[in-house]
C-alpha positions as CSV (number, residue, x, y, z in Angstrom):
1,X,-11.7,-20.9,12.3
2,X,-13.1,-23.1,15.1
3,X,-13.9,-26.5,13.4
4,X,-15.2,-28.0,16.6
5,X,-17.7,-25.2,17.3
6,X,-21.1,-24.3,15.9
7,X,-21.7,-21.3,13.7
8,X,-23.2,-19.5,16.7
9,X,-19.8,-19.5,18.3
10,X,-18.4,-17.1,15.8
11,X,-21.4,-14.8,15.5
12,X,-20.8,-11.2,16.7
13,X,-23.3,-8.6,17.9
14,X,-22.1,-6.2,15.1
15,X,-22.2,-8.7,12.3
16,X,-25.0,-6.8,10.6
17,X,-22.7,-3.8,10.4
18,X,-20.0,-5.6,8.5
19,X,-19.3,-6.4,4.9
20,X,-18.9,-10.2,4.4
21,X,-17.1,-11.5,1.4
22,X,-16.5,-15.1,0.2
23,X,-14.4,-16.7,-2.4
24,X,-16.1,-19.6,-4.2
25,X,-14.8,-22.5,-6.2
26,X,-17.3,-24.5,-8.2
27,X,-20.2,-22.7,-6.4
28,X,-18.8,-23.8,-3.0
29,X,-17.5,-21.3,-0.4
30,X,-13.8,-21.8,0.1
31,X,-12.6,-18.7,1.9
32,X,-14.5,-16.0,3.9
33,X,-13.7,-12.7,5.6
34,X,-15.8,-10.1,7.4
35,X,-14.8,-6.4,7.4
36,X,-15.8,-3.7,9.8
37,X,-15.1,0.0,9.2
38,X,-14.8,2.8,11.8
39,X,-13.3,6.2,11.1
40,X,-11.6,5.1,7.9
41,X,-10.0,2.2,9.7
42,X,-10.8,-1.4,8.7
43,X,-10.7,-4.4,11.0
44,X,-11.1,-7.8,9.4
45,X,-12.4,-10.7,11.4
46,X,-13.6,-14.2,10.8
47,X,-11.0,-14.8,8.0
48,X,-10.9,-18.5,7.3
49,X,-10.3,-21.0,4.5
50,X,-11.7,-24.5,4.3
51,X,-9.1,-26.9,5.7
52,X,-8.9,-29.0,2.6
53,X,-8.5,-25.9,0.4
54,X,-5.7,-24.1,2.4
55,X,-2.3,-23.3,1.0
56,X,-3.7,-22.8,-2.6
57,X,-3.7,-19.0,-2.6
58,X,-7.5,-18.5,-1.9
59,X,-7.0,-16.7,1.4
60,X,-4.2,-14.7,-0.1
61,X,-6.4,-13.6,-3.0
62,X,-9.3,-12.7,-0.7
63,X,-7.2,-10.7,1.7
64,X,-5.4,-8.9,-1.2
65,X,-8.9,-8.0,-2.6
66,X,-9.9,-6.5,0.8
67,X,-6.7,-4.5,1.1
68,X,-7.2,-3.2,-2.5
69,X,-10.8,-2.4,-1.7
70,X,-9.8,-0.5,1.5
71,X,-7.2,1.6,-0.4
72,X,-9.7,2.4,-3.2
73,X,-12.2,3.5,-0.6
74,X,-9.8,5.8,1.2
75,X,-9.2,3.7,4.3
76,X,-6.2,4.7,6.3
77,X,-5.4,1.5,8.1
78,X,-6.3,-2.2,8.2
79,X,-5.8,-4.5,11.2
80,X,-6.8,-7.8,12.7
81,X,-6.3,-10.0,15.7
82,X,-4.0,-12.8,14.3
83,X,-3.3,-16.2,15.7
84,X,0.4,-16.5,16.5
85,X,1.0,-19.2,13.8
86,X,-0.6,-16.9,11.2
87,X,1.6,-13.8,11.9
88,X,4.1,-14.8,9.1
89,X,1.2,-14.9,6.6
90,X,0.1,-11.3,7.5
91,X,3.7,-10.1,7.4
92,X,3.8,-11.0,3.7
93,X,1.2,-8.2,3.2
94,X,3.3,-5.7,5.1
95,X,1.4,-6.0,8.4
96,X,3.3,-5.7,11.6
97,X,2.6,-6.7,15.2
98,X,1.4,-4.0,17.5
99,X,1.6,-4.6,21.2
100,X,1.9,-7.7,23.4
101,X,0.2,-11.0,22.7
102,X,-2.9,-12.3,24.7
103,X,-4.7,-15.6,24.9
104,X,-8.3,-16.4,24.1
105,X,-9.9,-19.8,24.0
106,X,-6.4,-21.3,24.5
107,X,-5.0,-19.6,21.4
108,X,-2.3,-16.9,21.4
109,X,-3.1,-13.7,19.4
110,X,-1.3,-10.6,18.3
111,X,-2.8,-7.4,16.9
112,X,-1.4,-7.0,13.3
113,X,-1.9,-3.8,11.3
114,X,-0.9,-2.0,8.2
115,X,-1.0,1.7,7.3
116,X,-2.6,2.0,3.9
117,X,-1.8,5.6,3.1
118,X,2.0,5.6,3.6
119,X,4.3,7.9,1.7
120,X,4.2,7.0,-1.9
121,X,0.9,5.1,-1.7
122,X,-1.8,6.1,-4.0
123,X,-5.5,5.3,-3.6
124,X,-6.1,4.8,-7.3
125,X,-8.6,7.6,-7.7
């Protein structure tokens, strides 16, 4: 996420309240994501794939797993703060921009979200 920073740079106060998943290849972490639930709404944060392993489908597989897990567990919506260059990636999952962009640490972000219980959706239960 921030290759020039230490691990402490990405730590959050509420990390202990999240669910943290990783996708491993040959016992090495390749892609990670942290998920935080509040009132049946999921926010994912700290979603990253090792630079040398990007564009191989690992992040796609991990995010699809999280979306499927959220639906199975009755979540109503999923969202994230997406870097501007990544918005096309999230749009492939049916996520849409909500609101104006903002800048943090010199990076432009958009809130992206997806309703999980739209007409015709089924939770699988």
